[in-house]
Each structure stands twice: as C-alpha cells, then as structure tokens.
C-alpha positions, -999 to +999 in steps of 0.1 A: +000+000+000+014+034-010+019+056+021+010+087+001-027+095-004-021+127-023+006+136-049+009+174-055+027+181-088+039+214-101+035+217-139+061+240-157+096+229-151+084+198-132+056+177-148+064+188-183+098+192-200+113+222-217+094+213-249+061+217-229+055+179-231+047+153-206+067+121-215+051+087-218+073+074-189+061+102-166+025+097-176+026+060-170+041+063-135+015+089-125-013+067-137+001+037-118+002+058-086-034+070-092-044+033-098-031+025-063-055+051-049-034+083-045-051+115-056-032+135-082-034+173-076-018+196-101-005+227-083+005+255-107+008+292-114-012+286-146-049+293-148-075+265-149-079+265-187-042+257-192-041+232-163-072+210-167-062+198-202-031+182-186-052+163-161-075+153-190-045+142-210-038+118-181-074+106-182-080+118-147-105+141-130-101+159-097-090+191-080-065+215-095-047+243-075-041+271-099-029+307-099-002+297-073-029+288-048-053+317-054-079+295-071-088+258-063-112+242-088-128+209-097-116+198-131-148+181-143-175+207-133-151+238-133-167+246-099-145+270-079-139+254-045-120+283-031-104+316-043-085+345-028-098+377-044-077+410-043-092+445-043-083+467-073-072+494-049-045+471-036-032+464-071-034+501-083+002+511-073+017+480-090-003+486-122+008+523-122+044+513-117+042+488-146+026+514-169+052+541-160+082+518-165+068+499-195+066+464-179+040+441-195+014+429-171-019+411-171-048+407-147-064+374-139-098+363-126-103+326-118-109+317-155-099+347-176-068+367-184-070+404-192-048+431-206-056+468-205-052+476-242-054+457-274-022+472-288-003+454-260-011+421-278+019+420-301+029+388-320+055+380-294+031+385-265+004+364-281+030+336-288+039+336-251+003+332-240-003+306-267+022+283-251-002+282-221-034+278-243-044+313-232-063+338-254-062+372-236-092+395-234-091+433-232-103+447-199-137+465-201-133+502-199-159+505-171-136+483-149-165+459-142-142+430-134-120+447-108-136+430-078-129+395-091-092+396-096-070+369-081-036+377-096-015+403-114+013+389-134+043+409-147+061+394-177+095+402-193+131+392-197+149+376-167+169+409-162+137+430-163+120+407-137+151+408-115+150+446-115+112+447-109+115+421-081+143+442-064+122+473-066+089+458-053+108+441-025+113+476-010+076+484-009+053+482+021+020+463+012-002+435+023+000+413-008+021+382-017+047+388-044+062+356-057+086+348-086+068+320-105+094+316-132+125+334-146+102+356-167+072+360-144+063+378-111+029+372-096+011+394-071-017+378-051-037+379-018-015+376+013-029+342+021-026+328-014+001+301-018+004+266-031+011+254+005-021+270+019-042+257-009-028+222-005-034+224+032-071+233+026-074+205+000-059+179+023-081+190+052-112+186+031-102+150+024-090+144+060-055+136+047-025+143+070+004+163+056+026+132+063+006+114+036+013+140+009+042+139-016+049+172-034+072+177-063+082+212-077+110+233-091+107+270-083+102+296-056+064+294-058+067+257-049+085+262-016+054+264+006+040+233-010+073+213-006+075+224+031+039+215+039+040+180+024+053+150+043+079+147+016+089+175-006+110+167-037+128+194-057+137+189-094+174+190-103+166+221-124+155+240-093+173+271-078+195+263-048+170+278-024+143+255-036+165+225-032+174+236+003+137+237+012+130+202-001+136+168+016+150+152-015+162+161-051+152+141-082+164+144-118+155+174-140+123+179-158+141+169-190+152+136-175+118+123-162+125+136-127+088+132-117+089+095-128+120+089-108+106+104-077+073+084-080+093+052-085+114+059-054+085+069-031+054+052-045+062+024-069 
C-alpha cells in the first residue's frame, strides 16, 4: 500500500519538459500511482484552462490548484472550491508602476486573463500566451471586473523581472509577491500560496500532511514542498528551492517526476 494518499505536482519545469511535453514514462508512472489510490493534484501558477487539459491528458478528474494557490477548482465541473480575491485598490500602485516603466502585465480572474489595451497584444506576447493555451481578453473600460481579480502577473526578460522584483521588495504592502518563473512575477492575496491551498485541499479529504508527496522546481513551490510530508525538488530548481526540499530528483528533461514516483510510491 502506497503511504502517500495525495501527490501534489507542479507543472512547468516539473511535470512537463522544456518542450512543454509530458513524457510517456512520466504519464505511465502517474497513472500507476493513481491506480493505487493516490489523488493527483496539479498545483501550478497557470490558470485552470491551461491546467485542466493536462489532467484530462492523463485521463484523470479531480482538483487543480491554480494561480499559485489563489484558485482551487474541480476539473470536471469547473466549480470554484476556493479563491482569494484581491481588491483593485491594492493592485493600483503596482499597475501604475508597470505602466510608468513599461513592464508588460496582465490581470487574472479565476478563469480569464485580461490586458488593459489591445495594442499590447503583439505577436511576441500572443505567442507567449499561446504556449499556455491562453487567449487574452481586453479589460472592459468600465472596470466591471476589478472585484474578481485573483492575480496580477508581470512578464518580461529575466533581467527585467530581476529589476522589478528588487524594486517591489522595498515596498510596504499586504500582498504576496512571488517569482513563479524566470520571466514572471505574480502578485496575489497575502494568504494565497500553493502550500495554503494544498493544506485546505488535504483537510477537506481528512488527509494528513505526512501522507502527501509534493514535487516542484521553483520559488512558488517552496510552501508546498514544506507542507508535504515529503517535498521533492527537481534538479533544475534554484538552490534555495533544493534547500527547502527533503530530496532532489532528476531534472524535468530527465523524467524527474517519474524517478521520484518510482522511489517513493512504486
């Protein structure tokens, strides 16, 4: 009997390789673990529409933790189980800074991604969103969506995001700012994190943290790796993420998830 009742998997840089593919080997090992009775929970910075297809690709239904823990949703019904909404007034200074310094940003509700103006959607920007199966919408002029926002994401080169992260780290505010990739910075509700969302999900199933295996590769995965009974970092993780984990597996281009599942579950 597998000691782990829940397997929490990050997506980009973990479940899928750098070609945005889930390998057959990884898929087979996940399905074998699921067959043994463990619940597979995808935990990602992506939105539901770019997460649920991966669960469907596995032939599974269940719960997905998206927007870095800001939205938890059922994959089959698309019912929102829980979400952390942020007030537009809290985001206002961050939006103003991005506009003033020409940083690209988008605003996210549970299911939709918005930009402020259509001319922002250059070919390069649309290609970036396309990798994640996202078609951006333009925010209504009347601001009718501002009370449903769960995340602001800034996007740019690694150097631009390094500069932006350094600047925002000096600000006083009540929000969570997390680096979710080399090219992305996310701003969310202060309580929104993968670890908190996983904790809620486990509690609803009456599953102890000791019965959870979590696998991830980036700073936004640290809370999840620390909450789980065993947290495994990918070999392609930054050193701080590896330090927060209990173990390190191979990289996302070497079937690291498969290797971790073989070691701990199969």
